[in-house]
C-alpha positions in Angstrom: 81.1 124.8 127.7 83.7 122.4 128.9 87.3 122.2 127.7 89.1 119.1 126.7 92.2 117.9 124.7 93.0 114.9 122.5 95.4 112.3 123.8 97.4 111.6 120.7 99.6 114.7 121.3 101.1 112.7 124.3 103.1 110.5 122.0 104.9 107.7 123.9 102.9 108.4 127.1 100.8 105.8 128.8 97.1 106.4 128.8 97.4 106.6 132.6 100.0 109.4 132.5 98.0 111.3 129.8 94.8 111.2 131.8 96.5 112.3 135.0 98.4 115.2 133.3 95.4 116.5 131.5 93.4 116.5 134.8 96.3 118.1 136.7 96.6 120.8 134.0 93.0 121.8 134.6 91.1 120.4 131.6 87.5 119.1 132.1 88.0 116.2 129.7 90.3 114.1 127.6 89.4 112.8 124.2 90.9 109.4 123.3 92.1 108.1 119.9 91.6 104.4 120.0 94.8 103.7 117.9 96.8 104.9 120.9 95.5 101.9 122.8 95.3 99.2 120.1 94.9 98.7 116.3 91.3 97.8 116.8 88.9 98.6 119.7 88.0 94.9 119.7 91.5 94.3 121.0 90.8 96.4 124.1 89.4 94.1 126.8 86.4 94.9 128.9 88.7 94.9 131.9 90.9 97.5 130.4 88.0 99.6 129.3 86.6 99.6 132.8 90.1 100.4 134.2 90.5 103.5 132.0 87.0 104.6 132.8 87.6 104.3 136.5 91.0 106.1 136.2 89.3 109.1 134.6 86.7 109.1 137.4 89.4 108.9 140.1 91.3 111.7 138.3 88.1 113.8 138.3 88.1 114.2 134.6 85.7 113.1 131.9 86.4 111.1 128.7 84.5 113.4 126.3 84.8 111.4 123.1 86.7 109.0 120.9 88.2 110.2 117.5 90.6 109.1 114.7 88.5 106.0 114.9 89.5 104.2 111.7 93.2 105.1 111.6 95.5 101.9 111.5 92.5 99.7 110.7 92.5 97.6 107.5 89.8 96.6 105.0 87.3 99.3 106.0 85.8 102.0 103.8 82.6 104.1 104.4 81.6 104.6 100.7 82.8 101.4 99.1 80.6 99.6 96.6 81.7 96.2 97.8 79.0 95.2 100.3 81.4 93.0 102.3 83.8 95.9 102.9 80.9 98.2 103.7 79.3 95.7 106.1 82.6 95.2 107.8 82.9 98.9 108.3 79.3 99.1 109.5 80.0 96.4 112.0 83.1 98.1 113.2 81.2 101.4 113.8 78.9 99.3 116.1 82.0 98.1 118.0 83.1 101.8 118.3 79.7 102.7 119.8 80.1 100.0 122.4 83.7 101.0 123.1 82.8 104.6 123.5 80.0 103.8 125.9 82.3 101.4 127.9 84.7 104.3 128.5 81.9 106.4 129.8 82.1 108.8 126.8 79.1 110.0 124.8 80.5 111.2 121.5 82.3 109.6 118.5 84.1 111.9 116.1 84.2 110.5 112.5 86.6 112.2 110.1 88.6 109.5 108.3 89.0 111.4 105.0 90.9 108.7 103.2 88.3 106.1 103.9 85.4 108.0 102.5 86.9 109.5 99.4 85.0 108.9 96.1 86.3 105.7 94.5 86.8 105.6 90.7 83.4 105.5 89.0 81.5 106.4 92.1 79.5 109.6 92.0 79.0 111.9 95.0 75.3 110.9 95.2 76.1 107.2 95.1 78.7 107.6 97.8 76.2 109.6 99.9 73.7 106.7 99.7 76.4 104.1 100.5 77.6 106.1 103.5 74.1 106.3 104.9 73.8 102.5 104.6 77.1 102.1 106.4 76.1 104.3 109.4 72.5 103.2 109.8 73.1 100.1 112.1 75.5 102.0 114.4 73.2 105.0 114.6 70.4 102.7 115.9 72.8 101.1 118.4 73.9 104.6 119.5 70.3 105.6 120.1 69.8 102.6 122.3 72.9 103.2 124.5 73.1 107.0 124.6 76.0 107.7 122.3 76.1 110.4 119.5 78.1 109.8 116.3 79.5 113.1 115.0 80.3 113.3 111.3 83.1 115.8 110.4 83.1 118.0 107.3 86.7 118.3 106.1 88.5 120.6 103.7 88.8 119.7 100.0 92.6 119.2 100.6 91.7 116.3 102.8 88.7 114.6 101.1 86.3 115.0 98.2 83.3 113.8 100.2 81.5 116.3 102.3 83.6 119.5 102.6 81.2 122.0 104.2 79.2 122.1 107.4 76.1 122.8 105.3 76.6 119.5 103.4 77.3 117.6 106.6 74.1 118.9 108.2 72.1 117.7 105.2 73.8 114.4 105.4 73.0 113.8 109.1 69.5 115.2 108.7 68.7 112.4 106.3 69.0 109.8 109.1 66.5 111.7 111.3 68.3 110.7 114.5 69.5 112.6 117.5 72.3 110.1 117.7 73.8 111.3 114.4 75.1 114.9 114.4 78.1 116.7 113.0 81.3 118.0 114.6 82.7 121.5 113.9 86.4 121.9 113.6 88.1 125.3 113.4 90.9 124.1 111.1 88.3 122.5 108.7 86.0 125.5 108.9 88.9 127.8 108.0 88.7 126.4 104.4 85.1 127.5 103.9 84.0 130.8 102.3 81.6 131.6 105.2 83.1 132.9 108.5 83.4 130.5 111.3 80.9 132.3 113.6 78.4 132.2 110.7 79.0 128.5 110.2 78.4 127.9 113.9 75.1 129.8 113.9 73.8 128.1 110.7 74.8 124.7 111.9 73.0 124.9 115.2 71.4 122.6 116.5 73.0 119.9 114.3 76.5 120.0 115.8 77.2 118.1 119.0 81.0 118.5 119.4 83.7 121.1 118.7 87.4 120.9 117.9 89.7 123.8 118.8 92.8 124.3 116.6 94.3 126.8 114.2 94.5 126.8 110.4 98.3 126.3 110.9 97.6 122.9 112.4 98.6 124.0 115.9 96.6 124.7 119.0 94.3 127.6 119.8 96.4 130.7 120.5 99.3 129.3 118.5 98.3 131.0 115.2 96.3 133.8 113.7 92.7 132.5 114.4 90.9 134.7 116.9 88.8 132.6 119.1 86.8 135.5 120.7 84.2 135.7 117.9 84.2 131.9 117.7 83.5 131.3 121.4 81.0 134.2 121.3 79.0 132.4 118.6 79.1 129.2 120.5 77.7 131.0 123.5 75.0 132.7 121.4 73.7 129.4 120.2 73.8 127.9 123.7 76.4 125.3 123.1 77.3 123.7 126.4 79.2 120.6 125.2 83.0 120.1 124.9 85.5 122.3 123.1 88.4 120.0 122.6 91.9 120.8 121.5 93.1 118.8 118.5 96.4 119.6 116.9 98.4 118.1 114.1 101.7 119.9 114.6 103.4 118.8 117.9 106.4 121.0 117.5 106.0 122.7 120.9 105.7 119.4 122.8 102.6 118.1 124.7 103.1 120.0 127.9 103.4 123.4 126.3 100.6 122.6 123.8 98.2 121.5 126.6 99.0 124.3 129.0 99.2 127.2 126.6 96.0 126.1 124.7 94.1 125.9 127.9 95.4 129.3 129.2 94.4 130.9 125.9 90.9 129.4 125.8 90.2 130.4 129.4 91.4 133.9 128.7 89.0 134.2 125.8 86.1 132.8 127.9 86.8 135.3 130.6 86.4 138.1 128.1 82.9 136.9 127.3 81.8 136.8 131.0 
């Protein structure tokens, strides 16, 4: 299992400084939120994509994924009944697949709770069908170029569409593609009735990415969530992908968040060896 961290905690930093700091701190990877580069990925030139990819290689760090992929975009919605809006969203997911691949990353994390909520008059079942239609073209493209789209179950406080890992697994299974999996997030799983280790075990092998954080919105080790049984469960199912730090409360500042989260996760992993 490799350890990474999301770049949006480095507010005001250039992508170059963020990549170098994450590498120097000792992480295996950095996860990039496209909105930190431009409003739309289509605005990031091929030259800039290649430059970022090469900088990561030179820094001896991987770009593990892209996430927060619809934030700051306009006119997009995963479960909309308007075919124009839905097709625009579908087209943009294809652009995200290309962007992800151009950076040398292999995973796309899709949360975007506000852009999948049930619209007035739309049932859960109808939204489910509409979302499948939205994702289908980008899943096919992802298959062709070696990217995996990871759909994220989120707490009821964030969205009313797909709140549990079990629902998310059923959702991705319907597409019957290895390029469409789920992501498990500690904060989100904390809202479920099942224990996080049990969710990990029951979700295998349908999850392809993992976010590390605490139910208090801070990093691992900054709250009450014990990561020992969580990492033990990941080890039990043979997960060898990325465990990436994603926080929503930046109170401690990026340097402390990055360094202390990594120290805590490495301490937990040492206890398992």
